[in-house]
C-alpha positions in Angstrom: 0.0 0.0 0.0 1.3 3.4 -0.8 0.8 6.8 0.8 -1.4 7.9 -2.1 -3.8 5.1 -1.6 -4.2 5.5 2.1 -4.1 9.3 2.3 -5.9 11.3 -0.3 -4.1 14.7 0.0 -3.3 17.0 -3.0 0.5 16.7 -2.6 2.8 13.9 -1.6 4.4 16.0 1.1 0.9 16.4 2.6 0.4 12.6 2.6 3.7 12.3 4.4 2.9 15.0 7.0 -0.4 13.2 7.6 1.3 9.9 8.2 3.9 11.5 10.5 1.0 13.1 12.5 -0.8 9.8 12.9 2.4 8.0 14.0 3.0 10.7 16.6 -0.4 10.5 17.9 -0.4 6.6 18.1 3.2 6.2 19.3 3.8 9.5 21.2 5.6 8.0 24.2 7.7 5.7 22.1 9.0 8.6 20.1 9.8 10.6 23.3 11.7 7.5 24.7 13.5 6.9 21.5 14.9 10.6 21.3 17.4 9.9 24.1 20.6 8.0 23.0 21.4 7.2 26.6 18.4 4.9 26.8 19.6 2.9 23.9 23.1 2.6 25.6 21.4 1.4 28.8 19.6 -1.3 26.9 22.8 -2.4 25.2 24.7 -2.5 28.4 21.9 -4.5 30.1 21.9 -7.1 27.2 25.8 -7.2 27.4 25.6 -7.9 31.1 23.1 -10.7 30.6 25.3 -12.3 28.0 28.3 -12.1 30.3 26.5 -13.7 33.2 25.4 -16.6 31.0 28.9 -17.0 29.8 30.3 -17.0 33.3 27.7 -19.6 34.4 28.6 -22.0 31.7 30.2 -25.4 32.7 32.4 -25.1 29.6 33.8 -21.7 30.7 35.1 -23.2 33.9 36.6 -26.2 32.0 38.3 -23.8 29.5 39.6 -21.6 32.3 41.1 -24.7 34.1 42.6 -25.9 30.8 44.2 -22.6 30.1 45.5 -22.4 33.6 47.1 -25.9 33.4 48.7 -25.0 30.0 50.1 -21.8 31.4 51.6 -23.7 34.4 53.2 -26.3 32.2 54.6 -23.5 30.0 56.1 -21.6 32.9 57.7 -24.9 34.4 59.1 -25.7 30.9 60.7 -22.2 30.6 62.1 -22.5 34.2 63.6 -25.8 33.4 65.1 -24.4 30.1 66.6 -21.5 32.1 68.0 -23.9 34.6 69.6 -26.0 31.9 71.1 -23.1 30.3 72.6 -21.9 33.6 74.0 -25.4 34.2 75.6 -25.5 30.7 77.1 -22.0 31.3 78.6 -23.0 34.6 80.1 -26.2 33.1 81.7 -24.3 30.3 83.1 -21.8 32.8 84.5 -24.5 34.9 86.0 -26.3 32.0 87.7 -23.2 30.8 89.1 -22.5 34.4 90.7 -25.9 34.8 94.4 -26.1 33.8 95.5 -29.4 32.5 97.5 -31.4 35.1 98.8 -34.2 32.9 100.3 -33.9 29.5 100.3 -36.6 27.0 103.7 -37.0 25.4 103.8 -39.2 22.4 106.5 -42.1 22.5 109.5 -41.9 20.6 108.7 -45.0 18.5 105.5 -43.3 17.4 107.4 -40.4 16.0 109.7 -42.6 13.7 108.8 -42.9 10.1 107.9 -46.4 9.0 110.6 -47.9 6.7 109.7 -49.6 3.5 110.9 -53.1 3.4 111.2 -54.8 -0.1 110.9 -58.5 -0.3 111.8 -60.4 -3.4 110.3 -63.4 -4.6 112.5 -66.2 -6.0 
């Protein structure tokens, strides 16, 4: 249905004005309420709070939170073990560098001689 079929005014703008007047008469308090943006924000905040309460009450959210906490704990303990291992390796390297050799290996004199070539003839 168009405005021209419902309202039989001479101009289209008059039909629109008539429609607006009827809407204002019928829904007066709704229009007054709708003119304040803070009211919309209050409704949005209320809906958001309801959804947050639902999410907090879910059994899955508790399970997910526990799972996350366990993974974080395992990750931190793995990092601590890695730091401890790196510190141990660093200490071992420093200790090895600070030790002076007490014994020296001297090669035997026979090991220093060159092998001689022996020629065997077959008769």
